[in-house]
Short mmCIF file of the C-alpha atoms (twelve columns), coordinates in Angstrom:
data_MODEL
# 
_entry.id   MODEL 
# 
loop_
_atom_site.group_PDB 
_atom_site.id 
_atom_site.type_symbol 
_atom_site.label_atom_id 
_atom_site.label_alt_id 
_atom_site.label_comp_id 
_atom_site.label_asym_id 
_atom_site.label_seq_id 
_atom_site.Cartn_x 
_atom_site.Cartn_y 
_atom_site.Cartn_z 
_atom_site.pdbx_PDB_model_num 
ATOM 1  C CA . MET A 1  -5.541 -48.037 -21.774 1 
ATOM 2  C CA . SER A 2  -5.317 -46.022 -18.569 1 
ATOM 3  C CA . SER A 3  -4.759 -42.309 -18.267 1 
ATOM 4  C CA . TYR A 4  -2.916 -40.867 -15.343 1 
ATOM 5  C CA . ILE A 5  -3.837 -37.353 -14.126 1 
ATOM 6  C CA . THR A 6  -1.162 -35.576 -12.156 1 
ATOM 7  C CA . HIS A 7  -2.314 -32.980 -9.637  1 
ATOM 8  C CA . SER A 8  0.052  -30.297 -8.472  1 
ATOM 9  C CA . SER A 9  -0.378 -27.168 -6.374  1 
ATOM 10 C CA . ARG A 10 2.019  -25.367 -8.725  1 
ATOM 11 C CA . PRO A 11 0.648  -24.055 -12.034 1 
ATOM 12 C CA . HIS A 12 2.150  -25.094 -15.268 1 
ATOM 13 C CA . GLU A 13 5.356  -23.263 -16.380 1 
ATOM 14 C CA . SER A 14 3.602  -21.767 -19.446 1 
ATOM 15 C CA . VAL A 15 1.206  -19.924 -17.161 1 
ATOM 16 C CA . LEU A 16 3.802  -18.618 -14.695 1 
ATOM 17 C CA . PRO A 17 5.524  -15.322 -15.519 1 
ATOM 18 C CA . ARG A 18 9.252  -15.668 -16.140 1 
ATOM 19 C CA . PRO A 19 11.454 -13.877 -13.684 1 
ATOM 20 C CA . HIS A 20 14.008 -11.502 -15.049 1 
ATOM 21 C CA . THR A 21 17.455 -13.098 -14.984 1 
ATOM 22 C CA . ASP A 22 19.165 -9.791  -15.787 1 
ATOM 23 C CA . ALA A 23 18.826 -7.088  -13.251 1 
ATOM 24 C CA . HIS A 24 19.520 -4.322  -15.789 1 
ATOM 25 C CA . HIS A 25 16.720 -5.619  -17.991 1 
ATOM 26 C CA . ARG A 26 14.334 -5.533  -15.026 1 
ATOM 27 C CA . MET A 27 15.343 -1.970  -14.168 1 
ATOM 28 C CA . ARG A 28 14.829 -0.807  -17.812 1 
ATOM 29 C CA . THR A 29 11.395 -2.393  -17.851 1 
ATOM 30 C CA . TYR A 30 10.011 -1.423  -14.405 1 
ATOM 31 C CA . GLY A 31 12.325 1.299   -13.120 1 
ATOM 32 C CA . LYS A 32 14.150 1.523   -9.793  1 
ATOM 33 C CA . ILE A 33 13.016 -0.555  -6.907  1 
ATOM 34 C CA . ARG A 34 10.910 1.591   -4.574  1 
ATOM 35 C CA . PRO A 35 10.393 1.073   -0.887  1 
ATOM 36 C CA . MET A 36 7.059  -0.485  0.233   1 
ATOM 37 C CA . GLU A 37 6.386  2.495   2.584   1 
ATOM 38 C CA . GLU A 38 5.938  5.962   1.130   1 
ATOM 39 C CA . PRO A 39 8.022  8.582   2.991   1 
ATOM 40 C CA . GLY A 40 6.211  10.490  5.718   1 
ATOM 41 C CA . PHE A 41 5.640  14.220  5.801   1 
ATOM 42 C CA . PHE A 42 8.719  15.143  7.890   1 
ATOM 43 C CA . GLU A 43 10.895 12.693  5.884   1 
ATOM 44 C CA . ARG A 44 9.841  14.391  2.646   1 
ATOM 45 C CA . LEU A 45 10.301 17.858  4.180   1 
ATOM 46 C CA . PHE A 46 13.735 17.351  5.796   1 
ATOM 47 C CA . GLY A 47 14.962 14.383  3.764   1 
ATOM 48 C CA . ARG A 48 16.388 11.108  4.965   1 
ATOM 49 C CA . ARG A 49 18.807 11.158  7.919   1 
# 
């Protein structure tokens, strides 16, 4: 009786979070997608151009 151990760099599917397949469901859960950078002082003062 031999046992085989499979090594993989990817974790098992039960550990990985499932991506949202529905964009509307993602928006209801987490809100609108925000930019990575926060707007600067002048951009907040005068708005986007």
